[in-house]
C-alpha positions as protocol buffer text, in pm:
chain_id: "A"
residue {
  index: 1
  type: MET
  ca { x: -61 y: -1005 z: -620 }
}
residue {
  index: 2
  type: MET
  ca { x: -430 y: -916 z: -627 }
}
residue {
  index: 3
  type: ASN
  ca { x: -487 y: -1113 z: -305 }
}
residue {
  index: 4
  type: VAL
  ca { x: -213 y: -910 z: -133 }
}
residue {
  index: 5
  type: ILE
  ca { x: -370 y: -582 z: -241 }
}
residue {
  index: 6
  type: GLN
  ca { x: -717 y: -693 z: -130 }
}
residue {
  index: 7
  type: TYR
  ca { x: -578 y: -800 z: 206 }
}
residue {
  index: 8
  type: LEU
  ca { x: -404 y: -465 z: 254 }
}
residue {
  index: 9
  type: GLU
  ca { x: -725 y: -281 z: 164 }
}
residue {
  index: 10
  type: LYS
  ca { x: -904 y: -471 z: 442 }
}
residue {
  index: 11
  type: ASN
  ca { x: -614 y: -413 z: 686 }
}
residue {
  index: 12
  type: PRO
  ca { x: -485 y: -58 z: 629 }
}
residue {
  index: 13
  type: GLU
  ca { x: -279 y: -67 z: 951 }
}
residue {
  index: 14
  type: LEU
  ca { x: -47 y: -309 z: 771 }
}
residue {
  index: 15
  type: VAL
  ca { x: 19 y: -50 z: 500 }
}
residue {
  index: 16
  type: ALA
  ca { x: 151 y: 184 z: 769 }
}
residue {
  index: 17
  type: LEU
  ca { x: 377 y: -91 z: 902 }
}
residue {
  index: 18
  type: LEU
  ca { x: 509 y: -160 z: 553 }
}
residue {
  index: 19
  type: LYS
  ca { x: 580 y: 209 z: 496 }
}
residue {
  index: 20
  type: ALA
  ca { x: 766 y: 224 z: 829 }
}
residue {
  index: 21
  type: GLN
  ca { x: 959 y: -90 z: 726 }
}
residue {
  index: 22
  type: LYS
  ca { x: 833 y: -274 z: 1034 }
}
residue {
  index: 23
  type: ALA
  ca { x: 675 y: -546 z: 819 }
}
residue {
  index: 24
  type: SER
  ca { x: 747 y: -708 z: 485 }
}
residue {
  index: 25
  type: LEU
  ca { x: 558 y: -901 z: 223 }
}
residue {
  index: 26
  type: ILE
  ca { x: 695 y: -1253 z: 183 }
}
residue {
  index: 27
  type: GLY
  ca { x: 703 y: -1363 z: -179 }
}
residue {
  index: 28
  type: VAL
  ca { x: 676 y: -1007 z: -310 }
}
residue {
  index: 29
  type: SER
  ca { x: 982 y: -848 z: -469 }
}
residue {
  index: 30
  type: SER
  ca { x: 1107 y: -511 z: -348 }
}
residue {
  index: 31
  type: MET
  ca { x: 994 y: -352 z: -677 }
}
residue {
  index: 32
  type: GLU
  ca { x: 645 y: -499 z: -639 }
}
residue {
  index: 33
  type: GLN
  ca { x: 627 y: -386 z: -277 }
}
residue {
  index: 34
  type: LYS
  ca { x: 730 y: -33 z: -377 }
}
residue {
  index: 35
  type: ALA
  ca { x: 463 y: -30 z: -649 }
}
residue {
  index: 36
  type: ILE
  ca { x: 198 y: -145 z: -402 }
}
residue {
  index: 37
  type: LEU
  ca { x: 296 y: 121 z: -148 }
}
residue {
  index: 38
  type: ASP
  ca { x: 308 y: 389 z: -419 }
}
residue {
  index: 39
  type: ALA
  ca { x: -43 y: 289 z: -526 }
}
residue {
  index: 40
  type: PHE
  ca { x: -172 y: 317 z: -169 }
}
residue {
  index: 41
  type: SER
  ca { x: 0 y: 655 z: -129 }
}
residue {
  index: 42
  type: SER
  ca { x: -150 y: 794 z: -449 }
}
residue {
  index: 43
  type: GLU
  ca { x: -492 y: 660 z: -346 }
}
residue {
  index: 44
  type: VAL
  ca { x: -472 y: 858 z: -22 }
}
residue {
  index: 45
  type: GLU
  ca { x: -366 y: 1171 z: -210 }
}
residue {
  index: 46
  type: LEU
  ca { x: -659 y: 1136 z: -451 }
}
residue {
  index: 47
  type: ASP
  ca { x: -902 y: 1094 z: -162 }
}
residue {
  index: 48
  type: ASN
  ca { x: -778 y: 1420 z: -11 }
}
residue {
  index: 49
  type: ALA
  ca { x: -779 y: 1618 z: -337 }
}
residue {
  index: 50
  type: THR
  ca { x: -1012 y: 1916 z: -363 }
}
residue {
  index: 51
  type: TRP
  ca { x: -1181 y: 1962 z: -696 }
}
residue {
  index: 52
  type: LEU
  ca { x: -1278 y: 2315 z: -797 }
}
């Protein structure tokens, strides 16, 4: 699982394809794939957060 996440970090265009359901992760369950995509989504939200 860690290898998949590292690969996606190096290839962010694949995250967009996964979100658009134009690609899939072989050997990764649908629950695991959802968790991975949720983690990437929350990472983007944290990067855009403004701290006062």
